[in-house]
DRENDO-358181 format. One record per residue: x, y, z of N, C-alpha, C in turn. Coordinates in steps of 0.02 Angstrom, whole numbers, padded with zeros to 5 digits, always signed. Example, Ala and Ser with C-alpha at 12.3 -4.5 7.8 and 13.67 -1.06 7.14 Angstrom:
REM residues 2
+00660-00284+00390+00615-00225+00390+00660-00165+00390;+00642-00112+00354+00684-00053+00357+00645+00002+00394;
END
This chain:
REM residues 138
+00031-00065+00003-00003-00008+00000+00037+00070+00000;+00037+00112-00045+00071+00169-00051+00049+00213+00003;+00097+00277+00015+00077+00329+00062+00013+00354+00054;-00005+00389+00113-00070+00432+00100-00064+00475+00042;-00011+00505+00038-00004+00565-00034-00021+00523-00090;-00011+00466-00105-00011+00443-00169-00093+00411-00165;-00121+00400-00119-00188+00378-00110-00238+00440-00108;-00210+00492-00080-00256+00541-00104-00260+00561-00168;-00197+00565-00209-00188+00570-00272-00243+00534-00319;-00246+00469-00294-00275+00421-00332-00352+00426-00319;-00363+00428-00266-00440+00430-00247-00469+00499-00227;-00433+00543-00233-00467+00614-00219-00496+00620-00150;-00502+00570-00111-00549+00571-00053-00509+00615+00004;-00555+00620+00058-00538+00667+00107-00499+00604+00155;-00469+00640+00209-00438+00604+00259-00467+00545+00297;-00526+00561+00314-00559+00504+00341-00589+00463+00311;-00604+00474+00253-00625+00424+00206-00562+00388+00185;-00500+00404+00174-00438+00356+00160-00430+00317+00218;-00432+00351+00281-00415+00312+00331-00459+00251+00333;-00527+00273+00332-00578+00205+00333-00568+00151+00288;-00552+00179+00213-00551+00116+00159-00480+00095+00174;-00415+00113+00208-00359+00065+00211-00379+00028+00281;-00411+00055+00319-00438+00003+00379-00472-00059+00352;-00529-00035+00304-00566-00078+00279-00537-00145+00239;-00492-00112+00196-00444-00169+00155-00408-00206+00196;-00383-00181+00245-00349-00237+00299-00394-00274+00343;-00461-00274+00333-00510-00313+00369-00506-00292+00446;-00485-00233+00471-00483-00220+00540-00553-00174+00558;-00570-00196+00617-00635-00149+00640-00615-00104+00678;-00651-00052+00685-00649-00002+00744-00641-00015+00810;-00679-00067+00823-00689-00098+00891-00624-00121+00904;-00576-00160+00851-00513-00191+00868-00460-00131+00884;-00462-00068+00843-00420-00036+00850-00422+00009+00916;-00494+00020+00938-00508+00049+01011-00473+00013+01059;-00482-00064+01041-00455-00100+01111-00380-00094+01117;-00360-00106+01057-00281-00098+01043-00242-00039+01069;-00279+00023+01035-00252+00088+01055-00271+00120+01118;-00326+00088+01145-00348+00140+01211-00397+00185+01183;-00408+00213+01123-00430+00259+01102-00510+00246+01088;-00558+00279+01119-00629+00287+01106-00659+00273+01036;-00692+00218+01023-00716+00196+00961-00760+00264+00929;-00788+00296+00983-00821+00354+00944-00775+00407+00923;-00716+00417+00962-00659+00454+00926-00641+00437+00864;-00630+00366+00853-00604+00341+00794-00653+00350+00732;-00713+00337+00760-00769+00352+00703-00792+00416+00682;-00774+00478+00721-00768+00540+00718-00708+00555+00670;-00663+00525+00690-00590+00544+00646-00612+00517+00570;-00643+00462+00563-00657+00433+00499-00704+00481+00455;-00760+00508+00497-00806+00561+00480-00775+00626+00461;-00704+00645+00484-00673+00709+00484-00710+00760+00529;-00743+00731+00578-00775+00786+00631-00727+00791+00688;-00675+00818+00677-00626+00855+00722-00652+00892+00785;-00699+00915+00781-00740+00957+00828-00761+00907+00893;-00772+00844+00877-00783+00796+00941-00720+00763+00966;-00672+00787+00951-00598+00760+00963-00553+00807+01004;-00509+00774+01049-00464+00821+01093-00424+00855+01023;-00386+00916+01057-00354+00948+00988-00272+00921+01025;-00228+00960+00973-00160+00966+00981-00132+00898+00978;-00081+00888+01031-00048+00828+01032-00090+00764+01040;-00136+00762+01069-00185+00699+01083-00219+00685+01016;-00236+00728+00985-00264+00708+00924-00210+00687+00885;-00155+00717+00882-00095+00688+00834-00086+00617+00840;-00084+00602+00909-00066+00546+00939-00118+00488+00927;-00186+00507+00909-00228+00467+00900-00219+00442+00811;-00207+00494+00787-00195+00488+00710-00144+00430+00692;-00083+00448+00734-00019+00411+00729-00034+00345+00744;-00075+00321+00809-00088+00250+00826-00130+00224+00788;-00183+00255+00761-00233+00231+00718-00192+00208+00653;-00142+00240+00629-00110+00239+00553-00056+00168+00565;-00041+00161+00627+00012+00109+00650-00041+00033+00643;-00097+00046+00663-00138-00009+00675-00165-00028+00618;-00169+00018+00549-00191+00003+00494-00136-00006+00433;-00083-00009+00471-00002-00013+00420+00006+00029+00387;-00012+00093+00398+00003+00150+00359+00069+00186+00401;+00109+00230+00377+00158+00261+00387+00143+00318+00442;+00159+00316+00505+00118+00351+00547+00141+00443+00539;+00204+00448+00521+00230+00514+00515+00198+00543+00458;+00197+00510+00398+00166+00518+00341+00088+00543+00358;+00069+00497+00392-00015+00505+00402-00039+00560+00439;+00014+00579+00494+00004+00644+00524+00012+00707+00484;+00073+00708+00442+00072+00766+00400-00001+00775+00348;-00008+00716+00315-00073+00723+00282-00134+00743+00320;-00134+00715+00377-00190+00751+00429-00184+00826+00438;-00123+00854+00448-00123+00921+00460-00133+00967+00399;-00114+00932+00340-00126+00971+00296-00211+00977+00275;-00242+00929+00290-00332+00937+00281-00341+00976+00334;-00314+00971+00400-00347+01020+00449-00292+01067+00493;-00282+01113+00445-00226+01171+00478-00248+01203+00537;-00315+01189+00553-00335+01236+00622-00279+01223+00670;-00276+01277+00713-00235+01304+00761-00249+01245+00819;-00306+01223+00832-00316+01177+00874-00288+01105+00867;-00278+01096+00808-00250+01031+00788-00176+01029+00765;-00145+01093+00748-00083+01090+00736-00042+01123+00784;-00049+01153+00837-00027+01173+00895+00029+01131+00932;+00084+01145+00914+00148+01106+00948+00169+01063+00904;+00150+01059+00833+00164+01012+00789+00239+01015+00763;+00280+00985+00763+00350+00999+00725+00332+00998+00632;+00282+00968+00624+00272+00984+00551+00237+01047+00532;+00220+01086+00574+00191+01159+00543+00239+01205+00571;+00262+01253+00532+00297+01307+00547+00258+01375+00550;+00269+01415+00604+00223+01469+00623+00263+01528+00610;+00222+01585+00584+00259+01652+00584+00234+01681+00649;+00261+01689+00688+00241+01729+00744+00261+01805+00759;+00270+01821+00700+00274+01899+00684+00330+01930+00720;+00391+01885+00723+00442+01906+00765+00484+01934+00708;+00467+01975+00662+00510+02015+00621+00559+02070+00661;+00603+02094+00617+00646+02143+00650+00606+02209+00675;+00557+02217+00656+00507+02283+00686+00487+02263+00738;+00451+02193+00746+00419+02170+00803+00470+02166+00861;+00532+02151+00844+00582+02136+00891+00608+02208+00930;+00607+02258+00886+00615+02329+00900+00574+02353+00957;+00501+02332+00933+00449+02356+00977+00456+02317+01042;+00470+02264+01043+00469+02225+01108+00526+02254+01145;+00594+02248+01113+00656+02282+01147+00629+02355+01182;+00603+02402+01136+00579+02471+01171+00537+02472+01237;+00487+02413+01221+00442+02404+01287+00467+02391+01336;+00528+02336+01337+00567+02317+01390+00612+02368+01421;+00637+02417+01386+00684+02464+01404+00643+02514+01435;+00588+02534+01417+00539+02583+01446+00524+02560+01503;+00504+02494+01508+00477+02460+01582+00543+02475+01637;+00604+02451+01610+00671+02460+01643+00671+02524+01679;+00669+02575+01641+00678+02653+01643+00619+02671+01701;+00568+02650+01686+00510+02671+01742+00517+02637+01795;+00542+02567+01799+00550+02537+01878+00611+02576+01908;+00660+02585+01859+00714+02624+01896+00696+02695+01922;+00656+02731+01885+00630+02801+01913+00593+02773+01972;+00557+02739+01980+00518+02724+02046+00551+02707+02092;+00613+02664+02090+00644+02647+02139+00692+02707+02163;+00719+02750+02119+00761+02813+02140+00712+02853+02175;+00655+02857+02147+00601+02900+02183+00591+02878+02260;+00584+02813+02277+00578+02787+02329+00642+02799+02374;+00689+02781+02342+00761+02791+02381+00774+02870+02401;+00754+02918+02358+00765+02992+02387+00721+03007+02435;+00656+02982+02427+00610+03002+02490+00623+02980+02555;+00653+02913+02544+00665+02881+02604+00721+02905+02644;+00763+02935+02602+00824+02958+02621+00820+03015+02657;+00771+03056+02632+00755+03130+02665+00717+03128+02721;+00689+03082+02740+00648+03061+02807+00685+03048+02861;
END
């Protein structure tokens, strides 16, 4: 069986349909995968229906996809990458090593943050200086 990329190219199907088809081709039931992986059968069913709103986000969801892929004989890392391509939502991709983020940390953003830090330090210094001045005069 080829990778999910080639399966997607051949079938044009969505992620969940490809996973279900791969599972059925192997003759594996959702109940069996649920027992082996300790992932709720309702979560696995939701995954096959692309209903990620019923699933936990982030690393848990990617772990589910990885475990499911292993049980149906697919490459787990390639399967996670394909999953992330279909579901680029932040709740799914958070913390993924397969997704790069533009956090706005460009040169202008760095300058603004540095300016903010310098102003904060200056204000704190002035407050401490004023407190020391007032207490030394008493």
